[in-house]
C-alpha positions as CSV (number, residue, x, y, z in Angstrom):
1,X,0.1,-0.2,-0.2
2,X,1.4,3.5,-1.0
3,X,1.6,5.8,2.0
4,X,0.8,9.4,1.1
5,X,3.1,12.1,2.4
6,X,1.0,15.0,3.8
7,X,2.5,18.1,2.0
8,X,2.2,21.5,4.2
9,X,-0.1,24.0,2.3
10,X,-0.1,27.8,2.7
11,X,-3.0,29.6,4.6
12,X,-5.1,31.5,2.8
13,X,-3.2,34.7,4.6
14,X,0.1,33.8,3.2
15,X,-1.3,33.5,-0.4
16,X,-2.8,36.9,-0.4
17,X,0.3,38.4,0.8
18,X,2.2,36.8,-1.9
19,X,-0.2,37.9,-4.6
20,X,-0.2,41.6,-3.3
21,X,3.5,41.6,-3.5
22,X,3.7,40.4,-7.1
23,X,1.2,43.0,-8.2
24,X,3.0,45.6,-6.5
25,X,6.4,44.7,-8.2
26,X,4.6,44.4,-11.6
27,X,2.7,47.9,-11.2
28,X,6.2,49.4,-10.5
29,X,7.8,47.6,-13.3
30,X,5.1,48.8,-15.8
31,X,5.6,52.5,-14.8
32,X,9.4,52.3,-15.0
33,X,8.4,50.7,-18.6
34,X,6.1,53.4,-19.3
35,X,8.3,56.3,-18.6
36,X,11.1,55.0,-20.3
37,X,9.0,54.6,-23.4
38,X,7.1,58.3,-23.1
39,X,10.5,59.8,-22.8
40,X,12.0,57.9,-25.7
41,X,8.8,59.0,-27.8
42,X,9.2,62.7,-26.4
43,X,12.9,63.2,-27.2
44,X,12.7,61.4,-30.7
45,X,14.1,63.8,-33.4
46,X,13.3,61.4,-36.5
47,X,10.9,63.4,-38.2
48,X,12.9,67.1,-37.8
49,X,16.0,65.0,-38.9
50,X,14.3,63.7,-42.0
51,X,12.7,67.4,-42.8
52,X,16.2,68.6,-42.5
53,X,17.7,66.0,-44.8
54,X,14.6,66.8,-47.1
55,X,15.8,70.7,-47.0
56,X,19.4,69.8,-47.7
57,X,18.6,67.8,-50.7
58,X,16.7,70.8,-52.0
59,X,19.7,73.1,-51.3
60,X,22.0,71.0,-53.0
61,X,19.6,70.7,-56.4
62,X,19.1,74.7,-56.5
63,X,15.5,74.5,-55.5
64,X,15.6,76.6,-51.9
65,X,16.0,79.8,-51.8
66,X,18.3,81.4,-49.0
67,X,17.7,82.6,-46.4
68,X,15.0,80.1,-45.3
69,X,12.8,80.4,-42.4
70,X,10.4,78.0,-41.8
71,X,7.9,76.3,-39.0
72,X,7.7,72.2,-38.7
73,X,5.5,70.8,-36.1
74,X,7.0,72.4,-33.0
75,X,10.2,73.4,-34.6
76,X,11.5,76.8,-36.2
77,X,13.7,76.1,-39.1
78,X,16.4,78.9,-40.4
79,X,18.8,78.1,-43.0
80,X,21.7,80.6,-43.9
81,X,24.4,81.1,-45.8
82,X,27.9,82.3,-44.7
83,X,30.3,83.4,-47.5
84,X,33.9,83.1,-46.2
85,X,37.2,84.0,-48.2
86,X,37.5,80.3,-48.7
87,X,34.5,78.4,-48.3
88,X,30.8,78.7,-48.6
89,X,29.2,77.6,-45.7
90,X,25.3,76.9,-45.1
91,X,23.6,76.8,-41.6
92,X,21.0,75.1,-40.7
93,X,19.4,75.4,-37.2
94,X,16.1,73.7,-35.6
95,X,14.9,74.7,-32.4
96,X,11.8,73.3,-30.9
97,X,9.3,75.6,-29.6
98,X,8.4,74.3,-26.2
99,X,11.8,72.5,-25.1
100,X,14.2,75.0,-26.8
101,X,16.3,71.9,-28.0
102,X,18.6,72.9,-31.2
103,X,19.9,70.7,-34.0
104,X,22.8,72.3,-36.0
105,X,23.7,71.2,-39.0
106,X,26.4,72.7,-41.5
107,X,27.2,72.3,-45.1
108,X,30.5,73.3,-46.4
109,X,31.0,73.6,-50.2
110,X,34.2,74.7,-51.9
């Protein structure tokens, strides 16, 4: 005959406490991940980078008249030409209206 061993079971209170602790840990982890994703989306500059690349393409193909000023989404864009004795330089500047973040690009021509 098989002798069954008695398995020690946890009480209802221990189970509830463990469940609450697991839920709290998952809530903290989900809030942390939510903040990370929100900040990465907020700090993303891929849209303005693509637009500046498009403006640079237009400049190289002589479709853009300088000085150029424009607004794209929440960004103020200005493109100006600076003439030196050796090189012609074009400065592209994009500044975010709210965060004052600035992206600058320089095109040097001989």
